[in-house]
C-alpha positions in Angstrom: -0.1 -0.3 0.3 1.7 3.1 -1.0 1.0 6.6 0.7 -0.3 9.7 -1.3 3.1 11.7 -0.5 5.4 9.3 -2.7 7.2 11.0 -5.4 6.5 10.4 -9.4 10.4 9.2 -9.6 9.7 6.9 -6.4 6.6 5.6 -8.1 8.6 4.8 -11.1 11.3 2.6 -8.8 8.4 1.4 -7.5 6.5 0.1 -10.7 9.4 -1.9 -11.3 8.2 -5.4 -11.4 10.7 -7.2 -9.2 10.0 -4.3 -6.5 6.5 -4.4 -6.9 6.0 -8.2 -6.1 8.6 -7.9 -3.0 6.6 -4.8 -1.5 3.3 -6.5 -1.9 1.1 -4.6 0.3 3.9 -3.5 2.7 3.3 0.2 3.5 5.6 2.6 2.2 5.9 6.3 2.9 8.2 9.3 2.2 9.6 11.4 5.1 11.4 14.6 3.4 12.6 15.8 6.7 14.4 12.1 7.3 18.0 12.7 6.7 18.6 8.7 6.9 17.5 6.6 3.8 14.8 4.8 5.5 13.6 4.1 8.4 11.5 0.5 9.4 9.0 1.7 11.9 8.0 -1.2 14.5 4.9 -2.3 12.6 6.8 -3.4 9.4 5.8 0.0 7.9 8.7 1.4 5.3 9.6 5.6 5.5 11.8 6.8 3.1 13.9 9.7 3.8 15.7 12.7 1.8 18.8 10.5 0.5 16.7 7.6 -1.0 15.8 10.5 -3.4 18.6 10.2 -5.7 19.3 8.4 -9.3 16.9 5.5 -9.6 19.7 3.4 -8.9 20.5 4.4 -5.9 17.0 4.9 -5.0 15.8 1.6 -5.6 19.1 0.0 -3.9 17.7 1.9 -0.7 14.1 0.4 -1.4 15.5 -2.7 -1.9 17.4 -2.9 1.6 14.2 -1.9 3.4 12.5 -4.1 1.8 14.4 -7.1 3.2 15.2 -5.5 6.3 11.0 -5.1 7.0 10.4 -8.7 7.1 13.6 -9.8 8.6 13.0 -7.9 11.7 9.5 -9.8 11.5 10.9 -13.4 11.1 14.1 -12.6 13.9 12.8 -10.2 16.1 14.9 -11.2 19.2 17.9 -10.6 16.9 17.8 -7.2 15.0 22.1 -7.1 14.7 22.2 -10.5 12.0 18.7 -9.3 11.0 20.3 -6.2 9.9 23.5 -7.6 8.4 21.5 -10.3 6.3 19.4 -7.9 4.8 22.2 -5.8 3.9 23.9 -8.7 2.4 21.1 -9.1 0.1 21.0 -5.2 -0.8 24.6 -5.1 -1.5 24.8 -8.1 -3.9 21.4 -6.2 -6.0 23.1 -3.2 -6.4 26.2 -5.1 -8.4 23.5 -7.1 -9.8 21.4 -4.0 -10.4 23.6 -1.9 -11.8 27.0 -3.9 -12.7 29.0 -0.8 -11.3 32.5 -0.8 -9.7 32.7 -1.3 -5.8 34.2 2.4 -5.9 30.8 3.8 -6.9 28.6 2.3 -4.1 25.7 4.3 -2.6 26.3 3.2 1.0 30.3 2.8 2.4 29.5 -0.8 3.9 28.2 -2.2 0.4 31.5 -3.4 -1.2 32.1 -5.2 2.1 29.2 -6.9 2.1 29.1 -7.7 -1.4 32.5 -9.9 -1.0 32.4 -13.4 -1.4 33.7 -13.6 2.7 32.1 -12.8 5.2 33.7 -9.6 6.8 36.0 -10.1 9.9 34.2 -9.1 13.0 36.2 -5.8 13.3 34.7 -5.0 10.2 31.4 -6.1 11.2 31.6 -3.6 14.6 32.6 -0.8 12.1 29.7 -1.8 9.9 27.0 -1.5 12.3 26.8 2.2 13.1 25.5 3.0 9.9 22.6 -0.1 9.8 21.4 0.6 13.4 19.8 3.7 12.4 17.6 2.4 9.9 16.2 0.0 12.8 13.4 1.1 15.5 15.2 2.3 18.7 18.5 0.7 18.7 21.9 1.1 20.2 24.8 1.4 17.7 26.9 1.0 20.5 27.5 -3.4 20.9 29.4 -5.0 22.8 32.7 -5.6 20.8 32.4 -9.7 21.6 28.8 -10.1 20.2 30.4 -9.4 16.7 32.5 -12.5 16.8 29.2 -14.4 17.8 27.8 -12.7 14.5 30.6 -13.8 12.6 29.9 -17.1 13.0 26.6 -16.7 12.6 26.9 -15.2 8.9 29.3 -17.7 8.2 26.7 -20.3 8.5 23.7 -17.9 6.8 26.3 -16.2 4.1 25.6 -19.1 1.4 21.7 -18.8 1.1 22.0 -14.4 1.5 21.1 -12.5 -1.2 18.5 -11.8 -3.4 16.3 -14.5 -5.0 17.7 -13.7 -8.7 21.0 -13.8 -7.3 20.4 -17.5 -5.7 18.0 -19.0 -8.5 21.8 -18.5 -10.8 23.3 -21.3 -8.4 23.2 -24.9 -8.3 23.6 -24.9 -12.0 26.0 -24.4 -14.3 27.7 -21.6 -16.0 24.7 -21.1 -18.3 23.1 -19.9 -15.3 25.3 -17.0 -14.5 24.4 -13.4 -15.1 26.5 -11.1 -16.9 26.5 -8.0 -14.9 27.0 -6.4 -18.3 24.2 -7.3 -19.7 21.8 -8.5 -17.2 21.4 -11.9 -18.5 22.3 -15.5 -18.4 23.4 -17.5 -21.1 19.9 -18.1 -22.7 19.3 -14.4 -23.4 16.8 -14.2 -20.2 16.7 -13.1 -16.7 15.4 -14.6 -13.3 13.7 -10.9 -12.6 10.3 -10.5 -14.6 11.0 -8.8 -17.8 7.5 -7.4 -19.1 8.7 -5.2 -21.4 9.8 -8.1 -23.8 7.8 -10.0 -26.2 8.7 -13.8 -25.1 8.2 -16.6 -27.2 11.2 -18.7 -26.1 9.5 -21.4 -23.9 11.2 -24.2 -26.3 14.6 -22.6 -24.9 14.4 -20.9 -21.7 12.0 -17.7 -20.0 12.6 -15.0 -17.7 10.7 -14.9 -15.0 6.8 -13.9 -14.6 5.8 -11.6 -11.9 4.1 -14.8 -10.9 6.7 -17.1 -10.9 9.4 -14.2 -9.1 6.9 -14.0 -6.2 6.8 -18.1 -5.7 10.4 -17.9 -5.9 10.6 -15.1 -3.4 8.6 -16.8 -1.2 10.1 -19.8 -1.2 13.6 -17.8 -0.4 12.0 -16.0 2.7 11.0 -19.3 4.0 14.3 -20.4 3.7 16.1 -17.5 5.5 13.1 -17.6 8.2 14.2 -21.5 8.8 17.9 -20.3 9.3 17.4 -17.3 11.4 15.2 -18.9 13.9 18.1 -22.2 13.6 16.1 -24.8 12.0 17.7 -24.3 8.5 17.8 -28.2 7.4 14.4 -28.5 8.3 13.3 -25.7 6.0 15.2 -26.3 3.2 13.9 -30.2 3.3 10.0 -29.3 4.0 10.5 -27.3 1.0 12.4 -29.9 -1.0 9.7 -32.5 0.0 6.9 -29.8 -0.8 8.2 -29.6 -4.6 8.4 -33.2 -5.0 4.9 -33.7 -3.3 3.5 -30.9 -5.6 4.9 -32.1 -9.1 3.6 -35.7 -8.3 0.5 -34.3 -7.6 0.4 -32.3 -11.5 1.0 -35.6 -12.7 -0.9 -38.3 -10.9 1.7 -40.0 -8.9 1.1 -42.6 -6.4 2.7 -43.0 -3.3 4.7 -45.6 -4.5 6.4 -44.0 -7.2 9.0 -41.5 -6.7 10.1 -37.7 -8.1 13.9 -37.0 -8.3 14.7 -33.3 -8.4 17.7 -32.6 -11.2 18.7 -29.3 -12.1 18.3 -30.0 -15.5 17.2 -32.1 -18.3 20.8 -33.7 -18.8 21.2 -34.3 -15.1 17.8 -36.4 -15.7 19.5 -38.6 -18.2 22.5 -39.4 -15.7 19.7 -39.9 -13.2 18.0 -42.6 -15.7 21.2 -44.0 -16.7 22.3 -44.9 -13.2 18.6 -46.5 -11.8 19.0 -48.7 -15.5 22.1 -49.8 -14.0 20.6 -51.0 -10.8 18.0 -53.2 -13.0 18.1 -57.0 -11.8 21.0 -58.9 -13.8 23.6 -56.4 -13.6 24.2 -56.0 -16.9 26.4 -53.3 -19.4 23.6 -50.9 -20.6 23.1 -49.9 -24.1 21.6 -46.7 -24.3 19.8 -45.7 -27.5 19.0 -41.9 -27.9 16.7 -40.9 -30.3 17.4 -37.8 -32.4 20.4 -36.0 -30.0 21.0 -33.4 -32.3 17.8 -32.3 -31.0 18.0 -32.5 -27.4 20.7 -31.3 -24.8 23.8 -30.6 -26.2 25.3 -32.5 -22.9 23.0 -35.4 -23.5 25.3 -37.8 -25.2 27.8 -37.2 -22.7 25.8 -37.9 -19.8 24.2 -41.1 -21.4 27.7 -42.6 -21.7 28.0 -41.6 -17.9 30.6 -38.9 -18.4 30.8 -35.1 -16.9 28.9 -33.3 -19.7 30.5 -29.6 -18.6 33.5 -28.6 -16.4 31.5 -27.7 -13.7 28.3 -29.7 -11.7 25.0 -28.4 -10.6 27.3 -28.5 -7.0 29.6 -26.4 -8.0 32.5 -28.9 -8.4 35.2 -28.3 -11.2 35.5 -31.7 -13.4 36.7 -32.6 -16.7 33.9 -32.4 -19.6 33.9 -35.8 -21.1 35.3 -38.0 -18.5 33.9 -40.9 -16.7 32.1 -40.3 -13.8 33.2 -42.2 -10.9 30.9 -45.3 -9.8 29.2 -45.2 -13.9 30.3 -48.2 -16.2 32.8 -48.2 -18.8 31.3 -50.4 -20.8 28.3 -48.2 -21.4 27.1 -48.4 -25.2 25.3 -45.0 -26.9 23.5 -45.8 -30.0 22.0 -42.5 -31.9 19.2 -42.7 -34.0 18.7 -39.9 -36.0 15.2 -38.5 -37.0 16.2 -36.2 -39.6 18.0 -37.2 -43.2 21.2 -35.8 -44.2 19.0 -32.6 -46.0 17.2 -31.8 -42.9 14.0 -33.9 -43.9 11.9 -35.8 -41.1 12.6 -39.3 -41.4 9.3 -41.7 -42.1 8.2 -42.7 -39.0 8.1 -46.3 -39.9 11.7 -45.9 -40.7 12.5 -44.7 -37.3 10.3 -47.4 -35.4 12.3 -50.0 -37.5 15.5 -49.1 -36.6 14.7 -48.3 -33.1 13.7 -52.1 -32.9 16.1 -53.3 -34.4 18.9 -52.2 -32.4 17.1 -52.8 -29.3 16.8 -56.4 -30.1 20.4 -56.6 -31.5 21.5 -54.9 -28.0 19.3 -57.6 -26.0 20.7 -60.4 -27.5 24.4 -59.2 -27.2 23.6 -59.5 -23.4 22.8 -55.9 -22.6 20.7 -54.3 -20.6 18.8 -51.5 -22.9 18.0 -48.3 -21.6 15.7 -46.9 -24.4 14.3 -43.6 -25.1 10.8 -42.3 -26.3 11.3 -38.4 -27.2 8.1 -36.5 -26.7 9.0 -34.2 -27.8 12.1 -32.5 -29.6 13.4 -29.1 -29.9 11.4 -28.6 -33.3 8.1 -30.6 -31.9 9.0 -34.7 -32.7 8.1 -37.6 -31.2 9.2 -40.9 -31.5 9.4 -44.1 -31.5 5.4 -45.2 -31.8 4.0 -46.9 -29.0 3.6 -49.9 -31.4 7.2 -50.0 -31.9 8.4 -49.5 -27.9 6.0 -52.4 -27.1 7.5 -54.8 -29.7 10.7 -53.9 -28.8 10.5 -54.4 -25.2 8.3 -57.7 -24.9 9.5 -60.3 -22.7 12.0 -62.9 -23.4 12.1 -66.4 -22.0 15.2 -66.4 -19.4 15.6 -62.3 -19.5 16.3 -61.7 -16.0 14.8 -58.0 -16.9 13.2 -56.3 -20.2 14.4 -52.9 -21.3 13.7 -49.8 -19.3 12.1 -47.4 -21.0 12.6 -43.4 -20.3 10.3 -40.7 -21.9 12.2 -37.8 -22.4 9.4 -35.1 -22.0 11.7 -32.3 -20.8 9.4 -30.0 -23.0 6.7 -31.2 -21.0 4.3 -30.2 -23.5 2.0 -33.2 -22.7 -0.7 -33.7 -20.9 -0.8 -34.8 -17.2 -2.8 -38.0 -18.3 -0.1 -39.1 -20.9 2.2 -38.6 -18.1 0.0 -41.0 -16.0 -0.1 -43.4 -18.9 3.6 -43.5 -19.2 4.4 -44.5 -15.6 1.5 -47.0 -15.7 3.8 -49.0 -18.2 6.3 -48.9 -16.2 8.4 -46.0 -17.5 10.8 -43.5 -16.3 9.8 -40.0 -17.6 12.1 -36.9 -17.7 10.1 -33.3 -17.4 11.3 -29.8 -16.8 9.7 -26.5 -15.4 11.7 -24.8 -17.6 10.1 -25.3 -21.0 6.3 -25.1 -21.7 5.6 -24.3 -18.1 8.2 -21.2 -18.6 9.7 -21.3 -15.3 13.4 -20.6 -15.2 15.8 -22.3 -16.6 17.6 -25.4 -14.9 14.7 -27.4 -13.1 13.8 -30.9 -13.9 13.0 -33.9 -12.4 12.7 -37.8 -13.1 9.6 -39.1 -12.6 10.0 -43.1 -11.2 7.1 -45.7 -11.7 7.0 -47.9 -8.7 9.2 -51.0 -10.2 12.2 -48.3 -10.5 11.5 -46.5 -7.4 12.1 -50.2 -5.9 14.9 -50.3 -7.0 16.6 -47.6 -4.3 15.7 -50.1 -1.8 17.9 -52.6 -3.1 21.6 -54.1 -2.3 23.1 -51.5 -4.5 24.3 -47.8 -4.2 23.6 -45.7 -6.6 27.3 -44.4 -8.7 29.6 -42.1 -6.0 30.3 -39.8 -9.1 26.4 -39.1 -8.4 27.5 -36.8 -5.0 29.2 -34.2 -7.2 25.6 -33.5 -8.8 23.2 -34.1 -6.4 21.9 -34.1 -2.8 20.5 -36.9 -0.9 16.9 -35.3 -0.3 16.2 -34.9 -4.0 15.6 -38.1 -4.2 13.1 -40.4 -2.5 14.0 -42.4 0.6 16.0 -45.5 -0.1 19.5 -47.4 0.7 20.7 -46.9 -3.0 20.7 -43.0 -2.2 22.9 -43.2 1.2 26.0 -42.4 -1.1 24.7 -39.0 -1.7 25.9 -36.0 0.4 23.5 -34.5 2.4 22.5 -31.2 1.7 19.9 -28.6 -0.6 20.1 -27.3 -3.8 19.0 -23.7 -3.1 18.8 -22.5 -6.4 17.0 -25.6 -7.8 14.4 -25.0 -4.8 13.8 -21.6 -5.8 13.4 -22.2 -9.6 11.0 -24.9 -8.8 9.0 -23.0 -6.7 8.9 -20.3 -9.5 8.0 -23.3 -12.1 5.4 -24.5 -10.2 3.6 -21.3 -9.7 3.0 -21.4 -13.4 1.9 -25.1 -13.6 -0.6 -24.3 -10.7 -2.2 -21.6 -12.9 -2.2 -23.3 -16.1 -4.1 -26.1 -14.5 -6.9 -24.1 -13.3 -7.5 -23.4 -16.6 -10.1 -25.7 -18.0 -8.6 -28.5 -20.6 -11.1 -27.5 -23.4 -10.0 -24.0 -23.0 -6.4 -24.7 -23.2 -6.7 -26.6 -26.4 -8.4 -23.8 -28.0 -6.3 -21.2 -26.7 -3.7 -22.7 -28.1 -5.0 -23.9 -31.4 -6.1 -20.4 -32.3 -3.1 -19.0 -31.7 -1.0 -21.7 -33.4 -3.0 -21.1 -36.7 -2.7 -17.4 -37.0 0.7 -17.3 -36.5 1.8 -20.4 -39.0 -0.3 -18.4 -41.5 1.7 -15.1 -40.4 4.9 -16.9 -40.8 3.9 -18.7 -44.2 2.6 -15.6 -45.5 6.5 -13.9 -44.8 8.7 -14.5 -47.8 12.0 -14.1 -46.0 11.0 -17.3 -44.1 10.3 -20.6 -44.8 8.4 -22.7 -42.2 9.2 -26.2 -41.2 6.1 -27.9 -41.8 5.1 -28.1 -38.3 4.4 -32.3 -37.0 1.4 -32.8 -34.6 2.4 -35.4 -32.3 0.3 -38.8 -33.0 -1.2 -39.8 -29.4 -4.1 -41.8 -28.7 -7.0 -39.6 -28.6 -8.0 -38.1 -25.5 -11.2 -35.8 -25.1 -9.9 -32.2 -25.1 -6.5 -33.2 -25.4 -4.0 -29.6 -26.0 -0.8 -31.6 -26.7 -2.3 -33.4 -30.4 -1.3 -29.7 -31.3 2.3 -29.2 -32.7 2.9 -25.9 -30.2 6.6 -25.5 -31.5 6.6 -23.6 -34.9 10.1 -23.7 -36.3 11.1 -21.7 -39.4 14.3 -21.0 -41.3 15.3 -17.3 -42.3 16.4 -16.4 -45.7 19.7 -14.8 -45.7 20.0 -10.9 -46.2 20.9 -9.6 -50.0 19.8 -13.6 -51.5 16.7 -13.3 -54.2 15.4 -16.3 -56.1 15.4 -19.6 -54.5 15.2 -19.6 -50.6 18.9 -19.7 -49.4 18.5 -20.1 -45.4 20.6 -18.3 -42.7 23.7 -20.4 -42.1 24.0 -21.5 -37.6 25.9 -18.5 -37.1 24.4 -15.6 -38.8 21.0 -17.2 -37.4 22.5 -16.8 -33.8 23.2 -13.5 -34.7 19.8 -12.9 -35.6 18.4 -14.6 -32.8 20.4 -12.5 -30.1 19.5 -9.2 -32.2 15.8 -9.6 -32.1 16.6 -9.6 -27.8 18.5 -6.4 -28.1 17.7 -2.7 -28.2 19.0 -1.3 -31.5 17.8 1.8 -31.8 20.4 4.1 -33.1 21.5 1.9 -35.3 18.7 1.9 -37.7 17.9 4.6 -40.1 15.4 6.6 -38.2 13.8 7.0 -41.8 13.6 3.1 -41.8 9.0 2.7 -41.7 9.7 0.1 -38.9 12.6 1.8 -36.8 10.3 2.2 -33.7 10.5 -1.7 -33.6 13.9 -1.3 -33.0 13.9 -0.8 -29.1 11.2 -3.8 -29.0 13.4 -6.7 -26.9 11.7 -10.0 -28.4 13.1 -13.3 -27.0 12.1 -16.3 -29.0 13.4 -20.0 -28.8 17.3 -20.1 -30.3 18.2 -21.9 -33.4 18.3 -25.3 -33.7 20.9 -26.8 -36.3 19.8 -28.3 -39.4 20.3 -29.2 -42.6 18.8 -27.5 -45.2 18.8 -28.8 -49.3 19.5 -25.0 -50.3 22.8 -25.1 -48.0 25.3 -27.3 -49.0 28.2 -28.1 -47.2 26.6 -26.3 -44.3 24.2 -26.3 -41.4 21.2 -24.0 -41.3 19.7 -22.5 -37.9 15.7 -22.9 -37.3 14.2 -20.2 -35.4 11.4 -20.9 -33.2 8.2 -19.4 -31.9 6.9 -21.5 -29.3 3.4 -21.4 -27.1 4.0 -21.8 -23.4 1.5 -22.0 -20.9 1.8 -18.4 -19.7 0.4 -18.0 -23.1 -2.7 -20.1 -22.3 -3.0 -18.6 -18.2 -1.9 -14.9 -18.5 0.4 -13.5 -16.3 -0.7 -11.3 -13.0 -0.8 -8.1 -14.9 -3.3 -9.6 -17.4 -6.2 -10.0 -14.9 -9.6 -9.1 -16.1 -8.4 -8.5 -19.5 -10.6 -10.4 -22.0 -8.9 -13.6 -23.0 -10.1 -13.2 -26.5 -8.3 -9.9 -26.9 -4.8 -10.7 -24.7 -4.4 -13.5 -27.6 -5.0 -11.5 -29.9 -2.4 -9.1 -28.8 -0.1 -12.3 -28.5 -0.6 -12.5 -32.4 0.4 -8.7 -32.9 3.4 -9.2 -30.9 4.5 -12.5 -33.1 3.5 -9.7 -36.0 6.0 -7.2 -34.1 8.9 -10.3 -34.0 8.7 -10.9 -37.5 8.9 -7.3 -38.8 11.9 -6.8 -36.5 13.2 -10.0 -38.4 12.8 -8.2 -41.7 14.2 -4.7 -40.1 17.6 -6.7 -39.0 17.8 -8.5 -42.6 17.8 -4.7 -44.2 20.3 -3.4 -42.0 22.5 -6.5 -41.7 25.9 -5.4 -42.7 25.2 -1.7 -40.4 24.4 -4.6 -37.5 27.4 -6.6 -37.6 29.8 -3.4 -37.8 28.1 -2.2 -34.7 27.7 -5.7 -32.6 24.7 -5.0 -30.2 24.6 -7.0 -27.4 21.5 -8.0 -25.2 20.6 -6.0 -22.2 18.0 -6.9 -19.6 16.7 -3.6 -20.1 16.4 -1.1 -23.4 19.1 1.3 -23.1 17.1 5.1 -21.9 14.1 2.8 -20.2 10.6 4.1 -19.6 8.8 0.6 -19.3 5.4 2.5 -20.4 6.9 3.2 -23.9 8.0 0.2 -24.9 5.8 -2.5 -23.6 4.4 -4.7 -26.1 1.1 -3.5 -27.8 
């Protein structure tokens, strides 16, 4: 609740989506006579003083500090000293994330010390305290020196979980989650803060958080911090891990005998599935049959062999990419079944099915235990092999200790929960994520276990010891096999999943028939626009072949992939090669104002940020000797459920606006193609905000 005395400048800062979510209903007032940046009143209200009326970045810093301190004083009323330093740590990290400025440019003298990787010394804490004490109700800035020794010890335990939600969500994955201070974005071109001014159809790759998702993660962070301040940090983290597993299980209809393994990514899920296949009865070597590895995650083939798929793990351990993970067998085989031919065309489903069955039976007769994949769906929306082929490939054979394991790669999560339930009923594992269709933040995955596979965790053999570099024990169902995993909790993963679950809950509240109709109308309109654009070539959408299910939206092709004509070419369509497609993808998500001529009829689109799916490397018959890049416009859960800012908006008009936003994406592609050489010389880079930010002026129409 904002008091009427707030200035227009403060209102602009409060209108930032991240700060608006954090502020919630808290009362915020302005007192021009207060010579402090802010003061927290005994009831939790915030009074902002004259020093907070500086530049917008400084105003945002002081407001973020106040918004952190106010709830922490309520969570730890008997320890205002610790609460004060916890809030200061979060504010300091917020400053550098928000501005990317050098340490010498901080708005408070204590910011550099509180932003360092290590806790300041007891003496440094003592010198900082007078600056923090004045911000709290009736506190004495003179505290006995001995208290700062105890405070230092307490802060050392708390330090890893202190910081803004957007910082913590960048932990517990790999280097692709790290936010570039210069751009405010991660490797995927998205943010862990809401970015509503950007047009976003990137759910086949990764999405920036919505305000709904950010609120879910922020609530979980405060719950973790409350537990830590009250001496029950382990219990609070364990409760949130369990809550995530319970809610995922409820969404997909798992029973008590089944299980959920939390994973930082779909690639980690692949590693976990291999580990569980190795626990199958008989102890035979595993042959892992992958479908279309070129259209899954880049690290999947390595994980499928039991090898490190990056140079760092989700738990922050440095490893050697490509090296075998300790405890995984050296005789694991990986066999690939492509779903496109050398020209990039989709192979006939019967050919893919026949090859899958032939390879499976060959490996079974060679004494191998097969881990067979069903891809549902690929990066461009392909599904294989067919159910009949899988049934044939997995038919029991006399004398065999265990038929093949099947794992469904449903990491795109573009399927009805009833489909997942059907897969589990067949005894198949299912890999899902909250970060694709559901539009949660990148790096939140889960492996769903049918009862028979879940029971392997109670057997005499342990999971590979090397999994301890990737996962904690409480991310798994209870079982003796998990005893090899370390205690602890992946805080970043917890927050990311809580954000994704907020989106899943919003989608679940929409009747299935409406989900189907909204997706169908949007996809039909967008396919028509792409087809009508001579600069684009739409890959024929492939509707997933699934058993009939009333009002099933997952029979729709929700990923629309297309090639873009190379600039300067006429006549026969020649697509952008992959490196140029990647440039185009990045420039769409970049403020290009000032880099294109102002007399171009579409110059006004230069500042509009457009985030779509990363280009997929595919062959194209008109690009011999090179690989083209197919861009993607994807329909995600938020397209159906909307966002909190859409409350009260007519759904038909809202979806019409989404279609118009696609029109802006396509128009910006044309703008970029017209000025390709000029942009290449300027080398513009993506940013969280457009330059000269005035959100109201650039929100999508």
